C-alpha positions as CSV (number, residue, x, y, z in Angstrom):
1,M,27.7,-56.1,-32.7
2,L,28.0,-52.6,-31.1
3,G,31.3,-51.7,-32.8
4,R,30.0,-52.5,-36.3
5,G,27.0,-50.2,-35.9
6,L,29.2,-47.4,-34.7
7,V,31.6,-47.9,-37.6
8,N,28.7,-47.9,-40.0
9,R,27.4,-44.6,-38.6
10,A,30.9,-43.1,-38.7
11,V,31.3,-44.1,-42.4
12,A,27.9,-42.7,-43.2
13,T,28.7,-39.4,-41.5
14,F,32.0,-39.1,-43.4
15,I,30.3,-39.9,-46.7
16,A,27.6,-37.2,-46.0
17,A,30.2,-34.7,-45.0
18,G,32.2,-35.4,-48.2
19,A,29.1,-35.1,-50.3
20,G,28.3,-31.8,-48.6
21,F,31.8,-30.5,-49.2
22,V,31.6,-31.4,-52.9
23,A,28.2,-29.7,-53.2
24,M,29.5,-26.5,-51.5
25,V,32.5,-26.4,-53.8
26,A,30.3,-26.8,-56.8
27,L,27.9,-24.1,-55.6
28,G,30.8,-21.8,-54.9
29,A,32.1,-22.4,-58.4
30,T,28.7,-21.8,-59.9
31,V,28.2,-18.5,-58.0
32,Y,31.7,-17.4,-59.0
33,Y,31.2,-18.1,-62.7
34,L,27.8,-16.4,-62.7
35,L,29.3,-13.3,-61.1
36,A,32.3,-13.4,-63.4
37,L,29.8,-12.8,-66.3
38,V,28.7,-9.5,-64.7
39,V,31.8,-8.2,-62.9
40,V,35.6,-8.7,-63.2
41,P,36.9,-12.0,-61.9
42,L,38.6,-10.5,-58.9
43,A,35.4,-8.9,-57.7
44,A,33.5,-12.1,-58.4
45,A,35.9,-14.0,-56.2
46,A,35.5,-11.4,-53.4
47,I,31.7,-11.4,-53.7
48,T,31.6,-15.2,-53.6
49,S,33.7,-15.3,-50.5
50,A,31.6,-12.7,-48.8
51,I,28.4,-14.6,-49.6
52,F,29.8,-17.8,-48.2
53,A,31.2,-16.1,-45.1
54,A,27.8,-14.4,-44.4
55,V,26.0,-17.8,-44.8
56,A,28.5,-19.5,-42.4
57,L,28.1,-16.7,-39.9
58,I,24.3,-17.0,-39.9
59,I,24.5,-20.8,-39.5
60,A,27.0,-20.4,-36.7
61,L,24.8,-17.9,-34.9
62,I,21.7,-20.1,-35.2
63,F,23.6,-23.1,-33.7
64,V,25.1,-21.0,-30.9
65,R,21.7,-19.6,-30.0
66,R,20.1,-23.1,-30.1
67,A,22.9,-24.6,-28.0
68,H,22.6,-21.7,-25.5
69,G,18.8,-22.4,-25.1
70,E,19.3,-26.1,-24.4
71,D,21.8,-25.4,-21.5
72,E,19.1,-23.5,-19.6
73,E,16.5,-26.2,-19.9
74,E,18.6,-29.1,-18.8
75,D,19.4,-28.7,-15.1
76,Q,19.1,-32.3,-13.7
77,E,22.1,-34.5,-13.4
78,P,22.1,-37.9,-15.3
79,E,21.7,-41.0,-13.2
80,S,24.0,-43.7,-14.4
81,L,27.8,-43.6,-15.1
82,G,27.2,-44.0,-18.8
83,M,24.7,-41.1,-18.9
84,R,27.1,-38.9,-17.0
85,A,29.9,-39.7,-19.3
86,F,27.7,-39.1,-22.3
87,H,26.6,-35.7,-20.9
88,L,30.2,-34.7,-20.2
89,F,31.4,-35.6,-23.7
90,Q,28.4,-33.9,-25.2
91,E,29.4,-30.6,-23.5
92,R,33.1,-31.0,-24.2
93,P,33.6,-32.8,-27.6
94,L,37.4,-32.5,-27.5
95,L,37.5,-34.3,-24.2
96,G,35.3,-37.0,-25.7
97,A,37.6,-37.5,-28.7
98,A,40.7,-37.7,-26.5
99,A,39.0,-40.2,-24.1
100,A,37.9,-42.3,-27.1
101,L,41.4,-42.4,-28.5
102,A,42.9,-43.3,-25.2
103,G,40.3,-45.8,-24.4
104,G,40.7,-47.5,-27.8
105,F,44.4,-47.8,-27.3
106,I,44.0,-49.2,-23.8
107,F,41.3,-51.7,-24.9
108,L,43.4,-52.9,-27.8
109,R,46.2,-53.6,-25.3
110,N,44.0,-55.3,-22.8
111,P,40.6,-56.7,-24.1
112,A,39.7,-58.0,-20.6
113,L,39.6,-54.4,-19.4
114,A,37.1,-53.6,-22.1
115,T,34.8,-56.3,-20.7
116,M,35.0,-54.9,-17.2
117,V,34.3,-51.4,-18.3
118,A,31.3,-52.5,-20.4
119,A,30.0,-54.4,-17.4
120,A,30.4,-51.3,-15.2
121,F,28.5,-49.1,-17.7
122,T,25.6,-51.5,-18.1
123,E,25.4,-52.4,-14.4
124,K,22.1,-51.4,-12.8
125,S,21.7,-49.8,-9.5
126,R,21.8,-52.2,-6.5
127,Q,19.1,-50.4,-4.5
128,R,15.9,-52.3,-3.9
129,R,12.6,-50.6,-4.7
130,R,10.0,-50.8,-2.0
């Protein structure tokens, strides 16, 4: 079932994000207490915040640079309706989230519509190959 796999991936993503959050909080506390042994607590808090801000800035710059490089390489337009929608939502994640929420609401209200949309996305081209 497609929905079950998607839910399992979402749950796994949230669990990984939660574990990462807990690990970062623990790392921050460790750095703070190590610095508090050497400097006053207010300075330790400031230094810890500066370290984490610098790391976040470096990671953001790496991802922005990587994303900018991918835009130049990919110039061709996807072929099917599903691939075009995937490409659009990949470029604009907020639009994808809004569309997913609206689509979920509509599909809950009218399950027959979900069947028609699924058929449209999986439909192959009607052109004959010669």
